[in-house]
N, CA, C and O atoms as a GROMACS GRO file, in nm:
protein
  400
    1UNK      N    1  -1.257   1.264  -1.686
    1UNK     CA    2  -1.376   1.193  -1.640
    1UNK      C    3  -1.344   1.121  -1.510
    1UNK      O    4  -1.242   1.053  -1.500
    2UNK      N    5  -1.431   1.135  -1.412
    2UNK     CA    6  -1.411   1.072  -1.282
    2UNK      C    7  -1.436   0.922  -1.292
    2UNK      O    8  -1.535   0.878  -1.352
    3UNK      N    9  -1.347   0.844  -1.232
    3UNK     CA   10  -1.362   0.699  -1.231
    3UNK      C   11  -1.456   0.660  -1.118
    3UNK      O   12  -1.433   0.700  -1.004
    4UNK      N   13  -1.562   0.583  -1.145
    4UNK     CA   14  -1.657   0.545  -1.040
    4UNK      C   15  -1.602   0.443  -0.941
    4UNK      O   16  -1.661   0.421  -0.836
    5UNK      N   17  -1.488   0.380  -0.974
    5UNK     CA   18  -1.428   0.281  -0.886
    5UNK      C   19  -1.330   0.347  -0.790
    5UNK      O   20  -1.280   0.456  -0.817
    6UNK      N   21  -1.305   0.283  -0.679
    6UNK     CA   22  -1.205   0.325  -0.582
    6UNK      C   23  -1.072   0.276  -0.638
    6UNK      O   24  -1.043   0.157  -0.630
    7UNK      N   25  -0.991   0.366  -0.695
    7UNK     CA   26  -0.872   0.325  -0.769
    7UNK      C   27  -0.743   0.381  -0.712
    7UNK      O   28  -0.742   0.484  -0.644
    8UNK      N   29  -0.637   0.311  -0.742
    8UNK     CA   30  -0.503   0.353  -0.704
    8UNK      C   31  -0.434   0.414  -0.825
    8UNK      O   32  -0.475   0.394  -0.939
    9UNK      N   33  -0.329   0.490  -0.798
    9UNK     CA   34  -0.245   0.537  -0.908
    9UNK      C   35  -0.113   0.460  -0.906
    9UNK      O   36  -0.042   0.458  -1.007
   10UNK      N   37  -0.080   0.398  -0.793
   10UNK     CA   38   0.042   0.320  -0.782
   10UNK      C   39   0.030   0.221  -0.666
   10UNK      O   40  -0.046   0.242  -0.572
   11UNK      N   41   0.106   0.114  -0.676
   11UNK     CA   42   0.113   0.016  -0.567
   11UNK      C   43   0.250  -0.049  -0.569
   11UNK      O   44   0.306  -0.076  -0.676
   12UNK      N   45   0.304  -0.072  -0.451
   12UNK     CA   46   0.434  -0.136  -0.435
   12UNK      C   47   0.420  -0.246  -0.331
   12UNK      O   48   0.362  -0.224  -0.225
   13UNK      N   49   0.472  -0.365  -0.362
   13UNK     CA   50   0.467  -0.476  -0.268
   13UNK      C   51   0.606  -0.500  -0.211
   13UNK      O   52   0.703  -0.517  -0.285
   14UNK      N   53   0.615  -0.502  -0.079
   14UNK     CA   54   0.737  -0.539  -0.009
   14UNK      C   55   0.717  -0.684   0.033
   14UNK      O   56   0.649  -0.712   0.132
   15UNK      N   57   0.776  -0.778  -0.043
   15UNK     CA   58   0.751  -0.920  -0.018
   15UNK      C   59   0.809  -0.967   0.114
   15UNK      O   60   0.751  -1.055   0.179
   16UNK      N   61   0.922  -0.913   0.157
   16UNK     CA   62   0.984  -0.955   0.283
   16UNK      C   63   0.894  -0.920   0.401
   16UNK      O   64   0.880  -0.999   0.495
   17UNK      N   65   0.834  -0.802   0.398
   17UNK     CA   66   0.746  -0.758   0.507
   17UNK      C   67   0.600  -0.800   0.484
   17UNK      O   68   0.517  -0.788   0.573
   18UNK      N   69   0.571  -0.850   0.362
   18UNK     CA   70   0.434  -0.888   0.324
   18UNK      C   71   0.338  -0.770   0.338
   18UNK      O   72   0.230  -0.782   0.396
   19UNK      N   73   0.381  -0.657   0.285
   19UNK     CA   74   0.304  -0.533   0.293
   19UNK      C   75   0.289  -0.474   0.154
   19UNK      O   76   0.382  -0.479   0.074
   20UNK      N   77   0.171  -0.418   0.127
   20UNK     CA   78   0.149  -0.344   0.003
   20UNK      C   79   0.129  -0.198   0.040
   20UNK      O   80   0.058  -0.166   0.135
   21UNK      N   81   0.193  -0.110  -0.037
   21UNK     CA   82   0.178   0.034  -0.019
   21UNK      C   83   0.102   0.086  -0.140
   21UNK      O   84   0.145   0.069  -0.254
   22UNK      N   85  -0.011   0.150  -0.114
   22UNK     CA   86  -0.102   0.194  -0.221
   22UNK      C   87  -0.112   0.345  -0.219
   22UNK      O   88  -0.138   0.406  -0.115
   23UNK      N   89  -0.094   0.408  -0.336
   23UNK     CA   90  -0.112   0.551  -0.350
   23UNK      C   91  -0.243   0.574  -0.425
   23UNK      O   92  -0.262   0.521  -0.534
   24UNK      N   93  -0.332   0.653  -0.365
   24UNK     CA   94  -0.462   0.682  -0.426
   24UNK      C   95  -0.454   0.807  -0.512
   24UNK      O   96  -0.356   0.881  -0.511
   25UNK      N   97  -0.562   0.830  -0.587
   25UNK     CA   98  -0.569   0.946  -0.677
   25UNK      C   99  -0.554   1.078  -0.604
   25UNK      O  100  -0.505   1.175  -0.662
   26UNK      N  101  -0.594   1.084  -0.476
   26UNK     CA  102  -0.585   1.208  -0.399
   26UNK      C  103  -0.447   1.228  -0.335
   26UNK      O  104  -0.426   1.325  -0.263
   27UNK      N  105  -0.353   1.136  -0.361
   27UNK     CA  106  -0.218   1.147  -0.309
   27UNK      C  107  -0.196   1.078  -0.176
   27UNK      O  108  -0.082   1.067  -0.131
   28UNK      N  109  -0.303   1.032  -0.111
   28UNK     CA  110  -0.287   0.962   0.016
   28UNK      C  111  -0.224   0.825  -0.007
   28UNK      O  112  -0.250   0.760  -0.108
   29UNK      N  113  -0.142   0.784   0.088
   29UNK     CA  114  -0.072   0.656   0.079
   29UNK      C  115  -0.117   0.569   0.197
   29UNK      O  116  -0.119   0.614   0.311
   30UNK      N  117  -0.153   0.445   0.166
   30UNK     CA  118  -0.195   0.349   0.268
   30UNK      C  119  -0.104   0.228   0.263
   30UNK      O  120  -0.057   0.188   0.157
   31UNK      N  121  -0.081   0.169   0.380
   31UNK     CA  122  -0.007   0.044   0.390
   31UNK      C  123  -0.100  -0.062   0.445
   31UNK      O  124  -0.176  -0.038   0.539
   32UNK      N  125  -0.093  -0.180   0.386
   32UNK     CA  126  -0.178  -0.290   0.430
   32UNK      C  127  -0.096  -0.418   0.438
   32UNK      O  128  -0.018  -0.449   0.348
   33UNK      N  129  -0.113  -0.491   0.546
   33UNK     CA  130  -0.048  -0.621   0.562
   33UNK      C  131  -0.120  -0.722   0.473
   33UNK      O  132  -0.240  -0.743   0.487
   34UNK      N  133  -0.047  -0.782   0.382
   34UNK     CA  134  -0.108  -0.884   0.295
   34UNK      C  135  -0.141  -1.010   0.374
   34UNK      O  136  -0.234  -1.082   0.339
   35UNK      N  137  -0.066  -1.037   0.479
   35UNK     CA  138  -0.094  -1.153   0.564
   35UNK      C  139  -0.227  -1.137   0.636
   35UNK      O  140  -0.300  -1.234   0.654
   36UNK      N  141  -0.259  -1.014   0.676
   36UNK     CA  142  -0.387  -0.989   0.743
   36UNK      C  143  -0.501  -0.984   0.644
   36UNK      O  144  -0.614  -1.019   0.677
   37UNK      N  145  -0.474  -0.940   0.522
   37UNK     CA  146  -0.578  -0.922   0.420
   37UNK      C  147  -0.622  -1.052   0.356
   37UNK      O  148  -0.736  -1.064   0.310
   38UNK      N  149  -0.532  -1.152   0.352
   38UNK     CA  150  -0.563  -1.274   0.277
   38UNK      C  151  -0.489  -1.394   0.334
   38UNK      O  152  -0.367  -1.390   0.352
   39UNK      N  153  -0.563  -1.501   0.362
   39UNK     CA  154  -0.498  -1.625   0.408
   39UNK      C  155  -0.408  -1.682   0.300
   39UNK      O  156  -0.299  -1.732   0.330
   40UNK      N  157  -0.451  -1.674   0.176
   40UNK     CA  158  -0.369  -1.726   0.066
   40UNK      C  159  -0.235  -1.652   0.057
   40UNK      O  160  -0.131  -1.715   0.040
   41UNK      N  161  -0.240  -1.519   0.069
   41UNK     CA  162  -0.116  -1.442   0.059
   41UNK      C  163  -0.031  -1.456   0.184
   41UNK      O  164   0.091  -1.437   0.179
   42UNK      N  165  -0.092  -1.490   0.295
   42UNK     CA  166  -0.016  -1.515   0.419
   42UNK      C  167   0.062  -1.646   0.408
   42UNK      O  168   0.174  -1.656   0.458
   43UNK      N  169   0.003  -1.746   0.343
   43UNK     CA  170   0.063  -1.879   0.338
   43UNK      C  171   0.157  -1.902   0.221
   43UNK      O  172   0.239  -1.994   0.225
   44UNK      N  173   0.146  -1.820   0.116
   44UNK     CA  174   0.227  -1.842  -0.004
   44UNK      C  175   0.372  -1.799   0.020
   44UNK      O  176   0.400  -1.714   0.105
   45UNK      N  177   0.464  -1.858  -0.055
   45UNK     CA  178   0.604  -1.817  -0.049
   45UNK      C  179   0.614  -1.668  -0.083
   45UNK      O  180   0.555  -1.624  -0.182
   46UNK      N  181   0.686  -1.594  -0.004
   46UNK     CA  182   0.692  -1.448  -0.021
   46UNK      C  183   0.746  -1.406  -0.157
   46UNK      O  184   0.718  -1.295  -0.202
   47UNK      N  185   0.823  -1.492  -0.224
   47UNK     CA  186   0.877  -1.457  -0.356
   47UNK      C  187   0.766  -1.440  -0.460
   47UNK      O  188   0.788  -1.374  -0.562
   48UNK      N  189   0.649  -1.498  -0.437
   48UNK     CA  190   0.538  -1.486  -0.531
   48UNK      C  191   0.458  -1.357  -0.513
   48UNK      O  192   0.376  -1.324  -0.599
   49UNK      N  193   0.479  -1.286  -0.405
   49UNK     CA  194   0.400  -1.166  -0.377
   49UNK      C  195   0.429  -1.050  -0.472
   49UNK      O  196   0.343  -0.964  -0.492
   50UNK      N  197   0.548  -1.046  -0.529
   50UNK     CA  198   0.581  -0.935  -0.618
   50UNK      C  199   0.532  -0.958  -0.761
   50UNK      O  200   0.544  -0.869  -0.846
   51UNK      N  201   0.477  -1.074  -0.788
   51UNK     CA  202   0.423  -1.105  -0.922
   51UNK      C  203   0.272  -1.085  -0.920
   51UNK      O  204   0.196  -1.180  -0.901
   52UNK      N  205   0.231  -0.961  -0.941
   52UNK     CA  206   0.088  -0.928  -0.939
   52UNK      C  207   0.054  -0.844  -1.061
   52UNK      O  208   0.142  -0.791  -1.129
   53UNK      N  209  -0.076  -0.831  -1.087
   53UNK     CA  210  -0.126  -0.753  -1.201
   53UNK      C  211  -0.241  -0.664  -1.152
   53UNK      O  212  -0.308  -0.697  -1.054
   54UNK      N  213  -0.261  -0.553  -1.221
   54UNK     CA  214  -0.377  -0.468  -1.191
   54UNK      C  215  -0.505  -0.535  -1.240
   54UNK      O  216  -0.503  -0.608  -1.339
   55UNK      N  217  -0.614  -0.511  -1.170
   55UNK     CA  218  -0.746  -0.552  -1.214
   55UNK      C  219  -0.816  -0.426  -1.263
   55UNK      O  220  -0.824  -0.327  -1.190
   56UNK      N  221  -0.865  -0.430  -1.385
   56UNK     CA  222  -0.938  -0.316  -1.440
   56UNK      C  223  -0.859  -0.188  -1.436
   56UNK      O  224  -0.738  -0.189  -1.458
   57UNK      N  225  -0.926  -0.077  -1.407
   57UNK     CA  226  -0.860   0.054  -1.405
   57UNK      C  227  -0.790   0.079  -1.272
   57UNK      O  228  -0.812   0.182  -1.207
   58UNK      N  229  -0.705  -0.015  -1.232
   58UNK     CA  230  -0.633  -0.008  -1.103
   58UNK      C  231  -0.729  -0.008  -0.985
   58UNK      O  232  -0.708   0.059  -0.885
   59UNK      N  233  -0.836  -0.086  -1.000
   59UNK     CA  234  -0.936  -0.098  -0.894
   59UNK      C  235  -0.906  -0.216  -0.802
   59UNK      O  236  -0.971  -0.233  -0.699
   60UNK      N  237  -0.808  -0.299  -0.840
   60UNK     CA  238  -0.773  -0.415  -0.759
   60UNK      C  239  -0.641  -0.473  -0.802
   60UNK      O  240  -0.582  -0.431  -0.902
   61UNK      N  241  -0.595  -0.571  -0.724
   61UNK     CA  242  -0.468  -0.640  -0.753
   61UNK      C  243  -0.496  -0.789  -0.764
   61UNK      O  244  -0.577  -0.844  -0.689
   62UNK      N  245  -0.427  -0.854  -0.860
   62UNK     CA  246  -0.443  -0.997  -0.883
   62UNK      C  247  -0.307  -1.064  -0.877
   62UNK      O  248  -0.212  -1.018  -0.940
   63UNK      N  249  -0.297  -1.174  -0.801
   63UNK     CA  250  -0.176  -1.255  -0.793
   63UNK      C  251  -0.203  -1.384  -0.868
   63UNK      O  252  -0.264  -1.475  -0.812
   64UNK      N  253  -0.159  -1.395  -0.995
   64UNK     CA  254  -0.191  -1.512  -1.079
   64UNK      C  255  -0.144  -1.646  -1.021
   64UNK      O  256  -0.217  -1.745  -1.028
   65UNK      N  257  -0.024  -1.650  -0.965
   65UNK     CA  258   0.029  -1.777  -0.914
   65UNK      C  259  -0.049  -1.829  -0.795
   65UNK      O  260  -0.044  -1.948  -0.764
   66UNK      N  261  -0.120  -1.740  -0.727
   66UNK     CA  262  -0.196  -1.776  -0.608
   66UNK      C  263  -0.346  -1.776  -0.637
   66UNK      O  264  -0.425  -1.827  -0.558
   67UNK      N  265  -0.384  -1.718  -0.751
   67UNK     CA  266  -0.523  -1.699  -0.789
   67UNK      C  267  -0.599  -1.623  -0.681
   67UNK      O  268  -0.705  -1.665  -0.634
   68UNK      N  269  -0.542  -1.509  -0.643
   68UNK     CA  270  -0.602  -1.424  -0.540
   68UNK      C  271  -0.626  -1.285  -0.595
   68UNK      O  272  -0.540  -1.228  -0.663
   69UNK      N  273  -0.742  -1.230  -0.566
   69UNK     CA  274  -0.779  -1.095  -0.608
   69UNK      C  275  -0.820  -1.016  -0.484
   69UNK      O  276  -0.894  -1.065  -0.399
   70UNK      N  277  -0.770  -0.891  -0.474
   70UNK     CA  278  -0.810  -0.802  -0.366
   70UNK      C  279  -0.838  -0.665  -0.424
   70UNK      O  280  -0.759  -0.613  -0.504
   71UNK      N  281  -0.950  -0.606  -0.385
   71UNK     CA  282  -0.982  -0.473  -0.436
   71UNK      C  283  -0.900  -0.368  -0.361
   71UNK      O  284  -0.860  -0.390  -0.247
   72UNK      N  285  -0.876  -0.256  -0.427
   72UNK     CA  286  -0.805  -0.146  -0.363
   72UNK      C  287  -0.888  -0.096  -0.244
   72UNK      O  288  -0.833  -0.062  -0.139
   73UNK      N  289  -1.019  -0.090  -0.260
   73UNK     CA  290  -1.107  -0.046  -0.152
   73UNK      C  291  -1.088  -0.133  -0.028
   73UNK      O  292  -1.081  -0.082   0.084
   74UNK      N  293  -1.081  -0.265  -0.047
   74UNK     CA  294  -1.061  -0.358   0.065
   74UNK      C  295  -0.924  -0.337   0.130
   74UNK      O  296  -0.914  -0.335   0.252
   75UNK      N  297  -0.821  -0.323   0.048
   75UNK     CA  298  -0.686  -0.305   0.101
   75UNK      C  299  -0.675  -0.176   0.182
   75UNK      O  300  -0.613  -0.173   0.288
   76UNK      N  301  -0.734  -0.068   0.130
   76UNK     CA  302  -0.730   0.060   0.201
   76UNK      C  303  -0.809   0.050   0.332
   76UNK      O  304  -0.764   0.100   0.435
   77UNK      N  305  -0.926  -0.013   0.328
   77UNK     CA  306  -1.009  -0.027   0.448
   77UNK      C  307  -0.938  -0.108   0.556
   77UNK      O  308  -0.961  -0.086   0.675
   78UNK      N  309  -0.851  -0.200   0.516
   78UNK     CA  310  -0.779  -0.284   0.611
   78UNK      C  311  -0.637  -0.235   0.636
   78UNK      O  312  -0.560  -0.299   0.708
   79UNK      N  313  -0.602  -0.122   0.577
   79UNK     CA  314  -0.468  -0.067   0.593
   79UNK      C  315  -0.467   0.053   0.685
   79UNK      O  316  -0.566   0.084   0.751
   80UNK      N  317  -0.353   0.119   0.689
   80UNK     CA  318  -0.338   0.240   0.769
   80UNK      C  319  -0.281   0.350   0.681
   80UNK      O  320  -0.201   0.325   0.592
   81UNK      N  321  -0.325   0.473   0.709
   81UNK     CA  322  -0.273   0.589   0.637
   81UNK      C  323  -0.126   0.602   0.671
   81UNK      O  324  -0.087   0.593   0.787
   82UNK      N  325  -0.044   0.624   0.570
   82UNK     CA  326   0.102   0.629   0.587
   82UNK      C  327   0.154   0.763   0.539
   82UNK      O  328   0.115   0.811   0.432
   83UNK      N  329   0.242   0.822   0.617
   83UNK     CA  330   0.306   0.946   0.577
   83UNK      C  331   0.450   0.913   0.540
   83UNK      O  332   0.530   0.880   0.628
   84UNK      N  333   0.483   0.921   0.411
   84UNK     CA  334   0.621   0.890   0.370
   84UNK      C  335   0.721   0.980   0.441
   84UNK      O  336   0.689   1.094   0.472
   85UNK      N  337   0.843   0.930   0.467
   85UNK     CA  338   0.944   1.007   0.539
   85UNK      C  339   0.971   1.145   0.479
   85UNK      O  340   1.004   1.238   0.553
   86UNK      N  341   0.958   1.161   0.348
   86UNK     CA  342   0.987   1.290   0.286
   86UNK      C  343   0.887   1.397   0.330
   86UNK      O  344   0.914   1.516   0.316
   87UNK      N  345   0.772   1.356   0.384
   87UNK     CA  346   0.672   1.451   0.428
   87UNK      C  347   0.677   1.477   0.579
   87UNK      O  348   0.607   1.565   0.630
   88UNK      N  349   0.759   1.400   0.650
   88UNK     CA  350   0.770   1.416   0.794
   88UNK      C  351   0.861   1.535   0.821
   88UNK      O  352   0.972   1.544   0.767
   89UNK      N  353   0.815   1.626   0.905
   89UNK     CA  354   0.893   1.746   0.936
   89UNK      C  355   1.023   1.706   1.005
   89UNK      O  356   1.024   1.622   1.095
   90UNK      N  357   1.132   1.766   0.962
   90UNK     CA  358   1.263   1.737   1.020
   90UNK      C  359   1.269   1.794   1.162
   90UNK      O  360   1.238   1.910   1.185
   91UNK      N  361   1.310   1.711   1.255
   91UNK     CA  362   1.328   1.753   1.393
   91UNK      C  363   1.477   1.755   1.420
   91UNK      O  364   1.542   1.651   1.408
   92UNK      N  365   1.534   1.872   1.454
   92UNK     CA  366   1.678   1.880   1.476
   92UNK      C  367   1.722   1.791   1.593
   92UNK      O  368   1.649   1.777   1.691
   93UNK      N  369   1.840   1.732   1.581
   93UNK     CA  370   1.892   1.648   1.686
   93UNK      C  371   1.953   1.731   1.800
   93UNK      O  372   1.964   1.684   1.913
   94UNK      N  373   1.993   1.853   1.770
   94UNK     CA  374   2.048   1.944   1.870
   94UNK      C  375   1.939   2.041   1.915
   94UNK      O  376   1.852   2.077   1.836
   95UNK      N  377   1.942   2.082   2.041
   95UNK     CA  378   1.845   2.183   2.085
   95UNK      C  379   1.864   2.313   2.008
   95UNK      O  380   1.977   2.351   1.975
   96UNK      N  381   1.757   2.378   1.981
   96UNK     CA  382   1.760   2.504   1.908
   96UNK      C  383   1.741   2.618   2.006
   96UNK      O  384   1.646   2.620   2.084
   97UNK      N  385   1.834   2.715   2.002
   97UNK     CA  386   1.825   2.831   2.093
   97UNK      C  387   1.719   2.926   2.041
   97UNK      O  388   1.718   2.961   1.923
   98UNK      N  389   1.632   2.967   2.129
   98UNK     CA  390   1.526   3.063   2.092
   98UNK      C  391   1.568   3.200   2.148
   98UNK      O  392   1.586   3.215   2.268
   99UNK      N  393   1.582   3.301   2.059
   99UNK     CA  394   1.624   3.432   2.108
   99UNK      C  395   1.525   3.490   2.208
   99UNK      O  396   1.403   3.474   2.194
  100UNK      N  397   1.579   3.559   2.310
  100UNK     CA  398   1.494   3.617   2.415
  100UNK      C  399   1.428   3.744   2.368
  100UNK      O  400   1.353   3.806   2.444
   0.00000   0.00000   0.00000
């Protein structure tokens, strides 16, 4: 059954960089600055950023210690599409000879 909400399948918070990485149902990955997304999350001690909970069917994220809620739709809209390094084509460091 299709979920009517804009939902994630996974999310990872990098507290040092204040960034959340969100993986959507279609496999796309977005990165969003938590400092840009929320004044509360920008001002809070970074150690509190990794203590979050899902809202509903992974439609949002909640930080209990800060009492902040952000929807996945909002985070994706304010984030950028990210291509994980494993998907980036390897570029050789040495020139490759092309046969004549």
